[in-house]
C-alpha positions in Angstrom: 16.3 27.9 -4.5 19.6 29.6 -4.0 22.8 27.8 -3.2 25.8 29.7 -1.8 29.0 28.7 -0.1 30.1 29.7 3.4 33.1 28.9 5.6 32.7 27.4 9.0 35.7 26.4 11.0 37.8 26.9 7.8 35.7 24.4 6.0 33.6 25.5 2.9 30.1 24.3 3.2 27.0 24.7 0.9 24.1 26.7 2.2 20.7 26.2 0.6 18.2 29.1 0.7 14.6 28.6 -0.3 12.4 31.7 -0.5 8.9 30.5 0.4 6.6 32.9 -1.4 3.3 31.8 0.1 4.6 32.2 3.7 6.8 35.2 2.9 9.7 33.5 4.6 13.2 32.1 3.8 14.1 28.6 4.7 17.9 28.2 5.2 19.6 24.8 5.4 23.2 23.9 6.1 23.2 20.1 5.7 26.8 19.6 6.8 25.9 21.2 10.2 22.5 19.5 10.4 21.0 23.0 10.7 17.9 24.7 9.3 16.0 27.8 10.0 12.9 29.6 8.7 12.7 33.4 9.1 10.4 36.2 7.9 11.3 38.0 4.7 9.6 41.1 6.1 12.5 41.6 8.5 15.1 44.2 7.7 18.5 42.8 6.5 20.0 43.6 10.0 17.1 41.8 11.7 17.4 38.8 9.4 21.1 38.6 10.2 20.4 38.9 13.9 17.8 36.0 13.7 20.3 33.8 11.9 23.0 34.6 14.5 20.7 33.8 17.4 20.0 30.3 16.0 23.5 29.6 14.9 24.9 30.6 18.3 23.9 27.2 19.6 26.3 25.4 17.3 29.3 27.8 16.7 31.0 30.9 18.1 29.7 34.4 17.7 32.3 35.5 15.1 31.5 32.6 12.8 27.8 33.1 13.3 28.1 36.7 12.2 30.1 35.7 9.1 27.6 33.0 8.1 24.7 35.4 8.7 26.4 38.0 6.6 26.9 35.5 3.7 23.2 34.5 3.8 21.7 38.0 4.1 24.0 39.2 1.3 22.7 36.4 -1.0 19.0 37.0 -0.1 19.1 40.8 -0.3 20.3 40.7 -4.0 17.7 38.2 -5.1 
């Protein structure tokens, strides 16, 4: 499991990322936002970011969604 930090509304929050090998997915959790998501690891980095933004858009504005998605995809693309 990976743990990274991201900033949401100027508050630093932990993000937990679990690469699920058997399902070929990533499970992302932001406990401070009561948010979690599972997406396919077969998606391109851009499509992964888009998937994250689509789900985060329900809880924050678009600019912050994109910043958080960028943080997550950067962390998963290097692992």
